[in-house]
C-alpha positions in Angstrom: 206.0 67.3 166.0 204.5 70.7 167.0 206.3 73.9 167.1 206.5 74.0 170.9 207.9 70.3 171.1 210.5 70.9 168.5 212.0 74.1 170.4 211.6 72.2 173.7 213.7 69.6 171.7 216.1 71.9 170.3 216.4 73.5 173.8 217.2 70.2 175.4 219.8 69.2 172.9 221.6 72.6 173.1 221.6 72.2 176.9 222.9 69.1 176.6 225.7 70.0 174.0 226.6 73.0 176.5 226.9 70.2 179.3 229.3 68.2 177.4 231.5 71.2 176.5 231.4 73.3 179.9 230.1 70.8 182.5 227.2 71.3 184.7 227.4 74.3 187.3 225.8 73.2 190.7 223.6 75.8 192.1 225.3 78.1 194.9 223.8 81.3 196.4 225.9 84.1 194.7 224.8 86.6 196.9 222.0 87.3 199.5 218.8 88.6 198.2 219.1 92.5 198.9 223.0 92.6 197.9 221.8 91.0 194.4 219.3 93.4 194.0 222.0 96.2 194.6 224.8 94.6 192.5 222.2 93.9 189.5 221.3 97.5 189.6 224.9 98.5 189.3 225.3 95.9 186.3 223.2 98.0 184.0 225.1 99.0 180.9 228.5 98.4 182.6 231.2 95.5 182.9 231.2 93.1 185.6 234.8 94.4 186.7 233.1 98.1 187.3 230.0 96.5 188.6 232.2 94.9 191.3 234.1 97.9 191.9 230.7 99.9 192.7 229.3 97.1 194.9 232.2 96.7 197.2 232.9 100.4 197.6 229.3 100.4 199.0 230.0 97.2 201.3 233.3 98.8 202.5 231.9 102.6 203.1 228.5 101.7 204.8 227.6 98.9 207.6 224.3 97.9 206.0 221.9 98.7 203.6 220.0 100.9 205.6 222.6 103.1 206.0 223.1 103.2 202.2 219.0 104.1 202.0 219.6 107.1 204.6 222.9 108.3 203.0 223.2 111.8 201.4 222.4 111.1 197.6 225.6 112.6 196.5 227.7 110.5 198.8 226.1 107.1 197.5 226.8 108.5 194.0 230.5 109.2 194.5 230.7 106.0 196.0 229.4 104.0 193.0 231.0 106.1 190.6 233.2 103.3 189.5 230.3 101.2 188.4 229.2 104.1 185.7 226.0 105.8 185.2 226.4 106.8 188.9 223.9 109.9 189.1 221.4 107.4 187.7 222.0 104.2 189.6 222.8 106.1 193.2 219.1 107.3 193.6 217.7 103.9 192.1 219.3 102.0 194.4 218.2 104.1 197.3 214.6 104.1 196.2 214.5 100.4 195.9 215.8 100.0 199.5 213.5 102.6 200.7 210.7 100.7 198.7 211.6 97.4 200.6 211.8 99.0 203.4 208.4 101.1 203.5 206.8 97.8 202.3 208.2 95.4 204.9 209.6 97.4 207.6 212.8 96.3 207.2 215.5 95.6 204.4 215.0 92.0 203.4 213.6 90.1 200.7 214.1 86.7 202.4 210.0 86.8 202.5 210.0 86.3 198.7 210.7 82.8 199.1 207.1 82.2 200.5 205.7 83.5 197.6 204.9 81.8 194.2 207.2 82.4 191.2 205.1 84.8 189.5 204.1 86.7 192.9 207.7 87.4 193.5 208.6 88.3 190.2 205.5 90.8 190.5 206.5 92.3 193.8 210.1 92.7 192.7 209.1 94.5 189.2 207.0 97.0 191.2 210.0 98.4 192.3 211.0 101.5 189.9 214.4 100.4 188.0 213.6 96.8 188.5 212.5 94.8 185.2 212.2 91.3 184.4 216.0 90.7 184.2 216.7 91.8 187.7 214.0 90.1 188.9 214.9 86.8 187.9 218.3 87.0 188.7 217.6 87.7 192.2 215.0 84.7 192.1 217.5 82.5 190.2 220.7 83.3 192.0 219.7 84.2 195.5 216.7 81.8 196.1 217.3 78.9 193.4 213.9 79.4 191.9 213.2 78.5 188.4 213.4 81.9 186.9 215.0 82.7 183.3 217.3 85.7 183.3 217.8 87.1 179.7 221.0 89.2 179.7 222.8 90.6 176.8 224.6 87.2 175.9 221.5 84.8 176.7 219.4 87.1 174.2 222.1 87.4 171.4 222.4 83.7 171.6 219.0 82.5 171.9 218.1 84.5 168.9 221.3 83.3 166.8 220.1 79.8 167.6 216.4 80.2 166.9 214.9 79.7 170.4 213.5 83.1 170.3 212.1 85.0 167.1 214.9 87.7 165.5 212.7 90.3 166.5 211.8 89.4 170.1 213.3 91.9 172.5 215.2 90.5 175.9 211.9 91.8 178.2 209.6 89.7 176.0 212.1 86.6 175.7 211.9 85.9 179.5 208.3 83.9 179.4 209.1 82.8 176.4 212.2 80.8 177.2 210.9 80.2 180.8 208.2 78.1 178.8 210.7 76.1 176.6 212.8 74.6 178.9 212.7 72.3 182.0 213.0 74.8 184.9 215.6 72.6 186.5 218.0 73.3 183.7 217.6 77.0 183.9 220.8 77.7 186.2 223.3 75.4 184.2 222.0 76.6 181.0 222.0 80.3 181.8 225.6 80.0 183.0 226.7 77.9 180.1 225.1 80.0 177.4 226.8 83.2 179.2 230.1 81.6 178.9 229.6 80.3 175.4 228.7 83.7 174.3 232.0 85.2 176.0 234.4 82.5 174.8 232.8 81.6 171.5 229.8 83.4 170.1 230.6 86.9 170.9 228.7 89.8 169.3 231.1 90.8 166.4 233.3 88.1 165.4 231.4 84.7 166.7 234.1 81.6 166.1 231.4 79.6 164.2 233.9 77.3 162.9 234.6 75.8 166.3 231.1 76.1 167.8 229.7 72.9 168.9 226.2 74.2 168.4 226.2 74.5 164.7 223.7 72.0 164.1 221.3 73.6 166.1 222.3 77.3 165.3 220.0 79.5 162.6 222.7 81.9 162.2 225.5 79.3 161.5 223.1 77.5 158.9 221.9 80.7 157.3 225.4 82.3 157.1 226.7 78.7 155.5 223.9 78.8 152.8 225.3 82.3 151.9 228.7 80.9 151.8 227.8 78.2 149.7 225.9 80.0 147.4 228.8 82.6 146.9 230.9 79.9 146.1 228.9 78.5 143.2 230.3 79.5 139.9 227.9 81.7 137.9 226.5 80.2 134.7 
């Protein structure tokens, strides 16, 4: 079996195991595309709770995204303060909205559904402050396009599992993972791997002893070898 086929099989085994553990999420549009863009910018380096506080503060204060775009910068910054890093995120949101408006004559991303996946991703990442993760989140969650977002949990778990190399960055992991699995699995795999990262495979103290992915996990297998070696009596 080639290395690529081996990884594809491993990915599928992990996917099936996660489905057995957590079920299969059915796609739904989490947010409209522009809302998803703003929400994802707000999510950078903060918790989901704080992201949502900033996002809904914007929705409550302004009637539409054009109003956010045209509002005084200081006012937007003050509005999203609960999301953290407001001094950076406020201008970033306004600049992103302005880019969409200048390019399209309206603040709408619906046209992305008419582009190829690569064209849509390239269009989004041309916006300052929008990287591969944000683009993939918008395309997957707002359009049900087969993009593979790599957030903190996905990056940590796919490295531990050995789906990507130990030194592969999150940015470089996007195309690697997108080429391993079946695109039809990206939505449930993404959500289930995040859930697994929150409930079992945490960053500091993973609960390896109860993890259903032990057989596929390079991290677990390596640590098991170390533990066995340490328990052997010295001659």
